[in-house]
C-alpha positions in Angstrom: 182.1 119.4 56.7 182.0 120.1 52.9 178.5 118.6 52.7 177.3 121.0 55.4 178.9 124.0 53.6 177.3 122.9 50.3 173.9 122.6 51.9 174.3 126.1 53.4 175.3 127.5 50.1 172.3 125.9 48.4 170.0 127.4 51.1 171.6 130.8 50.6 171.1 130.6 46.9 167.4 129.7 47.4 167.0 132.7 49.7 168.6 134.9 47.1 166.2 133.6 44.5 163.4 134.9 46.7 165.0 138.3 46.9 162.9 140.1 44.3 159.7 138.6 45.7 160.7 139.6 49.3 161.7 143.2 48.1 158.3 143.5 46.3 156.4 142.3 49.3 158.3 144.6 51.7 158.3 147.5 49.2 162.1 147.6 49.7 161.8 148.5 53.4 162.7 146.7 56.6 159.6 144.7 57.5 160.2 145.4 61.1 161.4 149.0 61.4 160.1 150.3 58.0 163.6 151.7 57.2 164.0 152.5 53.5 167.2 153.2 51.6 169.2 150.8 53.7 170.8 147.4 52.9 168.3 144.7 53.5 168.9 141.0 54.4 166.6 138.0 54.3 166.0 136.5 57.7 164.5 133.0 58.2 162.2 133.0 61.2 163.0 129.8 63.3 162.1 127.1 63.4 162.8 127.0 59.7 161.3 124.5 57.3 163.5 122.1 55.4 163.2 124.1 52.3 163.4 128.0 52.3 159.9 129.4 52.3 158.9 133.0 51.7 156.2 132.7 54.4 159.0 132.0 56.9 161.4 134.7 55.6 161.3 138.4 56.3 163.5 141.3 54.9 165.3 143.3 57.6 167.9 146.0 57.9 171.4 145.4 59.2 170.8 146.9 62.7 167.5 145.0 63.0 169.2 141.7 62.0 171.9 142.4 64.6 169.2 142.8 67.3 167.3 139.7 66.2 170.5 137.7 66.5 171.6 139.4 69.8 168.3 140.5 71.5 170.1 141.0 74.8 171.8 144.0 73.3 168.5 145.8 72.6 168.1 148.9 74.7 165.7 151.7 75.2 163.0 153.4 73.3 164.8 153.2 69.9 162.8 150.0 69.4 159.4 151.4 70.0 158.6 150.8 66.3 158.0 147.3 67.5 154.7 148.4 69.1 153.4 149.0 65.5 155.2 146.1 63.8 153.7 143.5 66.1 150.4 144.2 64.2 151.9 143.4 60.8 149.7 141.2 58.6 152.7 138.9 58.1 152.9 136.1 60.6 156.7 135.8 60.3 157.0 139.5 61.3 154.6 139.1 64.2 156.6 136.2 65.5 159.9 138.0 65.2 158.6 141.2 66.8 156.9 139.3 69.6 160.2 137.6 70.4 162.1 140.9 70.3 159.4 142.5 72.6 159.7 139.6 75.0 163.4 140.2 75.4 162.9 144.0 75.7 160.1 143.5 78.3 162.8 142.2 80.7 164.1 145.8 80.8 161.5 148.1 79.4 158.1 148.9 80.8 156.7 150.1 77.4 157.6 146.7 75.9 155.8 144.8 78.7 152.7 146.9 78.1 152.8 146.2 74.3 153.1 142.5 75.0 150.2 142.6 77.4 148.0 144.3 74.8 149.1 142.0 72.0 146.8 139.1 71.0 148.3 136.8 68.5 146.4 134.1 66.6 147.0 130.8 68.5 149.0 129.3 65.7 151.2 132.3 65.4 151.7 132.4 69.2 152.7 128.7 69.2 155.2 129.5 66.4 156.5 132.5 68.4 157.0 130.3 71.5 158.5 127.4 69.6 161.9 128.8 69.5 162.0 130.5 72.9 162.4 127.4 75.1 
């Protein structure tokens, strides 16, 4: 058990080391909602590579992280910002938003419409579907 804890701690340290680069890339905003002036957290988009990678990591706000971890709790139009975020230039953001929209589409017509209009690059779409099985 200690080995697993140590590996987790090393991974967290590696993510923290990316913090400045992530904040610079994100302009200190949530990369999904665009929220500024809030505490931001690194989120590794599954499936994660063996070593932490900035291309598989996004910076998100606390409420956004909560919805990523528990998408079944997402409700209503408060997440309509996803309709813009899905067009992000960052593949990791596109994947995360696509997954969030897919969950919301079970309950929200607007999310279904956004998904129908969204065309992801085949590699990004494969990544998005890789963790939804």
